[in-house]
C-alpha positions in Angstrom: 77.5 78.8 39.3 78.9 76.9 42.4 81.2 78.3 44.8 84.7 76.7 45.1 86.8 78.1 47.8 88.2 76.8 51.2 86.9 78.0 54.5 89.4 78.1 57.2 87.9 76.3 60.3 89.2 77.0 63.8 88.8 73.6 65.3 91.1 70.7 64.6 89.1 67.3 64.5 90.7 64.5 66.2 90.3 60.9 65.3 87.7 58.8 67.0 88.2 55.6 68.9 86.9 52.7 67.0 86.6 48.9 68.7 86.8 46.3 65.7 87.6 42.6 67.1 90.3 43.6 69.3 92.5 45.2 66.9 94.8 47.6 68.7 95.6 49.4 65.5 91.9 50.2 64.6 91.3 51.5 68.3 94.0 54.1 67.6 93.2 57.8 66.6 93.4 58.6 63.1 92.8 62.1 61.9 89.5 63.2 60.2 89.7 65.5 57.3 86.9 68.4 57.3 84.7 69.6 54.3 83.0 72.9 54.3 80.1 71.7 52.3 78.0 68.6 52.8 78.1 65.7 50.6 74.6 66.0 49.8 75.5 68.7 47.3 76.4 65.5 45.0 80.2 65.5 45.6 80.9 61.9 47.0 82.4 58.5 46.4 79.9 56.4 44.7 82.0 53.2 44.1 85.1 51.7 45.5 86.4 48.4 44.6 89.7 47.1 45.8 90.5 43.2 46.2 87.3 42.1 47.9 85.9 45.4 48.7 83.1 46.2 46.7 81.2 49.4 47.7 78.9 50.4 45.0 76.1 52.8 44.9 76.9 54.2 48.4 75.9 57.7 47.7 76.5 60.4 50.6 77.4 58.0 53.5 77.5 60.6 56.4 75.6 63.9 55.5 77.3 65.7 58.6 80.9 65.3 58.2 81.3 63.7 54.7 83.4 60.9 56.5 82.4 57.3 56.6 84.3 54.6 59.0 83.9 51.3 57.4 86.7 49.6 59.4 84.5 47.6 61.6 82.7 46.1 58.7 84.6 46.1 55.6 88.1 44.8 55.5 90.2 43.1 52.9 93.5 41.4 52.8 96.7 42.1 50.7 100.2 40.5 50.6 103.6 42.2 50.9 105.1 42.6 47.4 101.8 42.4 45.9 100.1 44.8 43.4 96.1 45.3 43.4 93.9 47.3 41.2 91.7 50.0 42.8 88.5 51.5 41.1 86.7 54.4 42.1 83.4 56.4 40.8 82.0 59.6 41.8 78.2 60.5 41.9 76.8 61.3 38.6 76.6 65.1 39.0 80.3 66.6 39.7 83.7 65.7 38.7 86.1 64.5 41.4 89.8 64.1 42.1 90.4 60.7 43.8 93.4 59.6 46.0 94.0 56.7 48.3 96.2 56.3 51.4 97.6 53.3 53.2 99.1 53.3 56.7 101.9 50.8 55.8 104.0 51.0 59.0 100.9 51.2 61.2 101.6 54.7 63.3 98.2 56.0 62.7 98.8 58.5 60.0 99.4 58.3 56.3 102.6 61.0 56.3 105.3 58.6 55.3 106.5 58.5 51.6 104.8 55.6 49.5 101.5 55.9 51.8 99.8 58.0 49.2 98.3 56.9 45.8 96.9 59.3 43.2 94.1 57.5 41.5 93.2 60.3 39.1 90.4 62.7 38.1 86.8 61.3 37.3 84.1 62.8 35.3 80.4 62.4 37.1 79.7 58.8 37.0 83.0 57.6 35.4 85.0 54.8 36.9 88.8 55.2 37.0 91.4 53.0 38.2 95.1 52.7 39.3 97.2 50.1 40.8 98.4 50.0 44.2 101.9 48.2 45.1 102.3 46.8 48.8 105.8 47.1 49.6 107.7 44.2 51.1 108.6 46.5 54.0 104.9 47.0 55.0 104.1 46.0 58.5 102.0 42.6 58.6 98.7 42.9 60.5 95.6 45.0 60.5 96.0 48.8 59.4 93.6 51.2 57.4 92.8 52.0 53.8 91.6 55.7 53.0 89.7 56.8 50.0 89.2 60.6 49.4 87.5 62.6 46.7 87.5 66.5 46.2 85.5 68.6 43.6 87.6 70.8 41.2 91.1 72.3 42.0 93.4 71.9 43.2 93.9 68.1 43.2 94.1 66.3 46.5 98.0 65.7 47.9 99.3 63.5 50.6 98.9 66.5 53.3 95.3 66.5 52.6 94.7 63.4 54.5 94.1 65.6 57.5 93.2 68.9 55.9 90.6 70.8 57.5 90.0 73.3 54.5 88.7 71.2 51.7 85.5 72.4 50.0 83.3 69.5 48.5 83.8 65.8 48.6 84.0 62.7 50.7 86.1 60.3 52.6 85.7 56.5 53.5 88.2 54.5 55.8 88.2 50.6 55.4 90.3 48.0 57.2 93.2 46.4 55.5 95.1 43.4 56.6 98.7 42.7 55.4 99.9 39.3 55.4 103.5 38.1 54.2 103.8 37.0 50.6 102.9 33.4 49.9 106.0 30.9 49.7 105.5 30.6 45.8 104.4 33.6 44.1 105.9 34.0 40.7 105.0 36.2 37.6 106.1 37.2 34.0 106.5 40.8 34.6 107.4 41.8 30.8 107.8 40.3 27.3 111.0 41.7 25.7 110.7 39.9 22.6 109.1 40.0 20.1 108.4 43.5 20.4 107.1 44.3 16.7 105.4 42.5 14.0 106.7 44.6 11.3 108.8 42.4 8.9 109.3 39.8 11.3 109.5 36.0 10.7 111.1 33.7 13.3 111.8 35.6 16.4 112.7 34.6 19.9 110.4 34.7 22.8 112.2 36.6 25.8 110.2 37.0 29.0 111.3 38.5 32.6 110.3 36.4 35.3 110.1 37.7 38.9 110.0 35.5 42.3 107.9 37.6 44.6 107.4 34.5 47.0 109.3 33.7 50.3 110.9 30.4 48.9 113.5 30.0 46.0 112.1 28.2 43.1 114.1 25.3 41.3 113.3 24.5 37.7 110.0 26.3 37.2 108.2 25.5 34.2 107.6 28.5 31.8 104.9 28.7 29.1 103.5 31.1 26.2 100.6 30.9 23.8 100.4 32.9 20.7 97.6 33.7 18.9 95.6 31.2 21.1 97.7 28.2 19.7 98.9 25.1 22.0 100.9 26.5 24.7 104.6 26.2 24.5 106.1 24.9 27.8 109.9 24.5 28.7 111.8 24.2 32.0 114.1 26.8 33.3 116.9 24.6 34.6 118.0 26.8 37.3 117.1 28.4 40.6 115.4 31.8 41.0 115.7 33.2 44.7 113.2 35.1 46.5 113.2 38.9 45.3 115.0 37.8 41.9 114.3 38.7 38.3 115.5 36.7 35.5 115.3 36.7 31.7 114.2 33.6 30.1 114.7 33.0 26.2 112.6 30.1 25.1 114.2 27.6 22.8 111.2 27.2 20.4 110.9 30.6 18.4 107.7 31.8 17.0 106.8 32.9 13.7 105.4 36.5 13.5 103.6 37.9 10.5 102.6 41.7 10.1 99.3 42.5 12.1 97.9 42.2 15.4 98.6 39.2 17.7 97.6 37.8 21.3 
């Protein structure tokens, strides 16, 4: 049976100085959490995948502190108002809680609301995922992404970013560059109709369209495809301003029969 209890540490570990390509932010002092037991116990982050970050089979990266700083070698880029999937996996032996932090306001901590993301609970060797939304208010430039895991209970919380009383687990930091959203960035965010195939025949196709870009978009083309058939494309004869979401109803209906459709 393994022990599962925190040990109170008397020393407060301060962040280390990093020099990365002249970036003043990555040279800042970030706190480093402390674990009682080394990650050689089998409690570690084995995979992290986020945008272009593809850390796989990394094992226990630092057998002394359970902390690995990859900000000098691993960086990816995200855009304001963008949403990105993060996937993580523990080692094969022990289950872990996973969380992520992003310093959106570049003040060298992860304490502000919205800078903490609960990824989930993964069994040994299991990959889990969640989405991370980059707010439009995030400062552009270079900042930091932190991924943490912890064995057993309780799960990790936002205040654990600097905890000195963790038991088993590991921490990895990577660089993150936040850029403005592209001038043109539109997406269908939901399909409101048809919503069910139970007894339906000819149905309207209604979608919600969001403009995440910097520029207004005039008369955009909107398309849908049903069951792999030829796409139906129409023009939305109006302007969608930056930050707006509109509902569009296609003039051409779709014939829906009971069953599964794509």
